[in-house]
C-alpha positions as CSV (number, residue, x, y, z in Angstrom):
1,M,132.4,94.0,91.8
2,P,133.2,91.5,89.1
3,Q,130.6,91.5,86.3
4,E,130.0,87.7,86.7
5,H,128.7,88.4,90.3
6,L,126.0,90.9,89.1
7,N,122.5,90.0,88.0
8,E,121.3,92.8,85.7
9,I,117.9,91.1,85.5
10,H,116.4,93.7,83.1
11,G,119.4,93.7,80.9
12,A,122.5,95.9,80.6
13,W,122.9,99.0,78.4
14,F,126.6,98.2,77.6
15,D,126.7,94.4,77.6
16,P,125.6,93.0,74.2
17,S,125.3,89.5,75.7
18,N,122.5,90.8,78.0
19,P,120.3,93.1,76.0
20,T,117.8,95.4,77.8
21,V,114.4,93.8,78.4
22,R,111.3,96.0,77.9
23,M,108.4,95.9,80.4
24,D,106.4,93.6,78.1
25,Q,109.2,91.2,77.3
26,E,110.2,88.0,79.2
27,L,113.2,87.9,81.5
28,R,116.1,85.6,80.8
29,K,115.4,82.2,82.4
30,D,118.9,81.9,83.8
31,L,118.9,85.3,85.5
32,W,115.4,84.7,86.8
33,A,116.5,81.4,88.4
34,D,119.3,83.3,90.1
35,V,116.8,85.8,91.5
36,V,114.6,83.0,92.9
37,H,117.6,81.3,94.4
38,W,118.9,84.4,96.2
39,S,115.5,85.6,97.3
40,E,115.0,82.2,99.0
41,N,118.5,81.9,100.5
42,T,119.5,85.4,101.6
43,D,119.3,86.6,105.2
44,L,119.5,90.3,104.5
45,C,118.8,92.2,101.3
46,L,120.0,95.8,100.8
47,C,117.8,97.7,98.3
48,I,119.6,100.8,97.1
49,G,117.9,103.5,95.0
50,T,115.1,101.3,93.6
51,S,111.4,102.2,93.3
52,L,110.3,98.5,94.0
53,C,107.4,99.3,91.7
54,G,105.9,95.8,91.6
55,M,108.1,94.1,89.1
56,E,108.8,90.3,89.3
57,A,112.4,91.1,90.3
58,D,111.1,92.7,93.5
59,T,110.9,89.2,94.9
60,V,114.6,89.4,95.8
61,S,113.8,92.0,98.4
62,H,110.2,91.0,99.2
63,T,110.9,87.4,100.2
64,P,113.6,88.1,102.8
65,A,111.4,90.9,104.3
66,V,108.4,88.6,104.6
67,K,110.5,85.7,106.0
68,F,111.8,88.1,108.8
69,K,108.5,89.8,109.5
70,E,106.3,86.7,109.6
71,R,108.6,84.0,110.8
72,G,111.6,85.8,112.4
73,V,114.0,84.2,109.9
74,G,117.1,86.2,108.8
75,F,117.2,90.0,109.0
76,G,114.8,91.1,106.3
77,S,115.3,93.9,103.8
78,V,116.7,97.4,104.2
79,F,115.6,100.1,101.8
80,F,117.8,103.1,100.9
81,S,115.5,105.4,98.8
82,I,114.3,108.9,98.6
83,Q,110.8,107.8,97.6
84,K,108.2,105.6,99.3
85,T,107.8,102.1,98.0
86,G,105.0,99.6,98.3
87,Y,107.2,97.5,100.6
88,D,108.2,100.1,103.2
89,S,105.8,98.6,105.7
90,I,107.6,95.3,105.7
91,S,111.2,96.6,105.7
92,S,113.5,96.0,108.6
93,L,114.8,99.6,108.1
94,K,114.0,102.4,105.7
95,V,116.7,105.0,105.1
């Protein structure tokens, strides 16, 4: 996957142009705009190995899941995780 296609919303350990953001810091506005765009315009979100612990970035999986569950739009979100998340009940599939 080319780096320019990734959105490391909380920063990247090895990319000096995108320093890691602590929990009490603000996310980069350009990356947040990308999250909002894709959360509103995706038909299926694959969530792999994330805790979905209630961070703002969870919207990228939450919005498609709700659109599918409440309005039948798209395919929702699929969670691949060994732990339970707060969004399991709205997932299209939990693996």
